[in-house]
N, C-alpha and C positions, 0 to 999 in steps of 0.2 A: 473664543478660541484660545486655548492654552499655549504658552510658550514652550516649544520643544525644538530639539535639533532638526527634526523632520519638517516642522512648520517653517523654520527659518530657511532651510534649504529649498523648500517649495516656493517661498517668496522669490528666492534668487532664480529658480528655474523658470518661473512665470516671467520675470523681468527679462530674461535672456532668451526667451523662446524664439524671438525673431531676429536675433543678433548672431553674428558669426563666432560666438564664444560659447563654450560649454557652461551651462548653468546648473545650479543645484548640487554642486560638489564642493567640498572644502578645498582650499588651495593645495597644490601639489609641490609648490616651491616657496621658499621663504620670500617675504615681501617687506616693503618699507613704506612709510608715509613720507612723501617727498614734496618739495616745493618746486614748481616749474615756472619758467618764464613764458612770455607770450608765444614763443615758437615751439613750446612743448619740451624744451630742454630742461633736465633736472639741474637745479642750481644748489640744492642742499637737501639733506635728509633730516626730516623733523623727528622721526621716531622709527625704531626698528621693532616690528611687530613680533608676536609669538611665532615660533618656528612652525613650519608645516607639520612636522612630526607631532608636536605638542598640541596642535589646534583642536583635534577632536576631543581630547581630554579637557582642554581649557573651556570649550564651549559647554560640555556636560557640566563642568564645575560652575560655570556662570549661571546656567539654568537652575541648578540645584540651589545655589545661594539666593537667586531671585525668588524661587518658590518659598524658601525658608523665610526670607525677609518679608515677602508679601503676606505670608500667613501670620508671622509673629509681630511685625511692626506695621500693620495695615494703616495705622494713624499717620504714618510718615511717608506717603507716596511721593511727596515733592522732593524727597531725598533718594528714595529707592529707585525711582525711574531714571533720573539723570545719571546716577552712579552705574546702573546696569548698562545704559547706553555707552557711557565712557569705557567700561570694561570691554564691551563688544568692539568698539572702535580701536582699542589697544590690542585686542586679539587679532583684529583684521582677518577674519577667517576665509575670505574669498580672494581670488586673484584680482578681481575687479568688481566694482559695484558695492563696496562696503558702505559708502556714504548713503547711497539710495536705500539699502536694506536697513541701515540705522534709522532713517527717517520713518520707514514703514514700522519698524520695531517700536519707535517712539510712539506712534499713533496707537498701536495695539496695547502698549503698556498704559498709556493714558486712558484708553477705554476700559481697561481692567479696573481702574479706580474711579470710573464715571467722570473723567475729564473729557467732555465731548466737544470741546471747542474746535478740534481738528475736523469735525464734520462740516463746519461752516466757514472756517478761516483756513487758508492754505499755510500750514506750517512750513511746507517745502519752500514756498515763496519767501517767508521770513528768514529761514535759514540761508537761502540764496542771497538775499539782499544784505545779509550781515556776514557774508562768507569770510571776510578778512578777520573779523572778531572771532568767528567760529574757529578758524585755524589757530589763532593766537591763544585762545582759551584751551583748546585741545592740546596744543603743544606744551603750554604751561603746566597743565594738570597731568600730562603723561610722563613728565620727568620723574624718575624713580619708581615708576609703576611696577616694573618687573620685581623690584625688591619690596614692594608694599610701603614705600616711603614717599609717595607722591602727595601733592597738595591738590585736593579736589575742588578747592574754593573757586578758582577761576572758571572752571567748567560749570559748577553749580550756579554761579552768578550769571553766566551767559545763558544757560538753559532757562533759568527763572525769568530772565529778561525777555526771552522769546515767548514764554507763556503769558507774561504780563502784556506784551504787545498784542498777542493774539486775542486775549480777552478784552483789551481796550478797543481793538478794531471791531470785535463782535458787539460790544456794548454800543458803539457808535452806530453800527448798522441797525441794531434793534431799535435804537432811538429814531433813526430816519424812517424805518418802515412802520414802527408802531406809533410814533408820535405825529407822523405826517407833517413835519415841520418844514416850512418854506417850499419854494418852487424847485424844480429840477435844476434850474440855473443856479440857484443859491446852494444847492447840495453839491454841485460840481465845484463851485468856488470854495466851499468849506473843505472839500476833499483835497483840493490843491493846497490850501493853507496848511493842511496836516502833513503834507509831504516834506521830507527833509532832504533827500538826495534827488538825483535825476529820475524822471519818471516818463512813462509813455501813455498814450491814450488808453491802451488796454488796462493799465493800472488804475486809472481814474474810473474806467468802466466797471471794474471789480468793486470799487468803493461806492458806486452809484448804480446799483442794479435797476434795470428798467429804463435807463437813460440812453438815448441813441448816440452813436458815435458822432453823427453830424452835429448834434447839439453840443457835445463835449468839445468838438473842434471849434465851434462858434464861440464858446465861452473861453477857451484857451486863447483864441485870437484876440478876444476882447481884453483878457488879462495881459496879454503881451503888449497891446496898444497902450494899456494903462501903466506899463512899466513894472508890473508885478512879477512876471515871469519872462524868461528868454528861451528861445528855441536853440537846439543843438542838432546839427545834421539835417538831412532831408529825406523824403520818402518814407518807406515803412519803418526804417530804423531811426527815424527822427525821435528825439527826446526833448523834454522840457525840464527846467529847474527854476527855483525861486531866484529872482534877481537880488544881487547883493545890495544891501542898503548902505 
C-alpha cells in the first residue's frame, strides 16, 4: 500500500466511522498541540501546527518528499521513517486523531522497508507507556520546524528507542517460544523482572502467551509474599510494581 493523501484520509475515516466526529477530511480550522491537566484543561501550547489553509499543500509536499527519499536513499530507512512521522505530527492535518494516524503511518512506513516487528509487538503500547518521553521529544524537535531550523535528534533518539525495545521484546518472546526454556511459572517471574514501571496482569499475559490469568495471579501473589513486588489499587484497575530495594 503506497502512501498517498487519499490513503491517509481513508485511515482517518475508518477510525472515526463509529464516532460522532467527521473522519477522512483535513482540518477546517487551525489547531495546536497542547498539554492538558487531569481535568482536561489546557495548561500550555506545545506547538502551533500548519494552518488549515496550508495543510493540503503541506501533506502533498510531505508525500512527495517521502517518495523521493524512499527511492533515492533506501539504505537509510531508520532516518527517513521517523523524520516523515515527525513532519506529519508537525503538520497535524486533522482536527483530532493525529496521534493515532501517526502510529498507523509508522507501521505502514516500517512495512515499506521490511521492518515487520509491528506485526508481533504492539508499538502502540510502547508509545503509550513512554508517552511523557514521546511528548518531550516531539516538543524539542518541533522548535523551529516552520523555519527548517529544528533539531530532529531528540525525536530520532526516542523513535529508535521504541524500535529497539520492540525488537528486544520480540527476541525475548521468540526465545521463550522457540527455546522452550523453563516452566510457565518461571516465564511469568522473568516477565515481571523485566518490568520497569507499574504493570497489570494483562501486560504479563502479553509477555507470556499461553499462560492462564489464574496462574499469573498465583505467581504475582507469591512474588508479593516474597517482597519482590507490591500491589497498588484493587479490582480490575489494580496494578503491580517492583518493590524498592
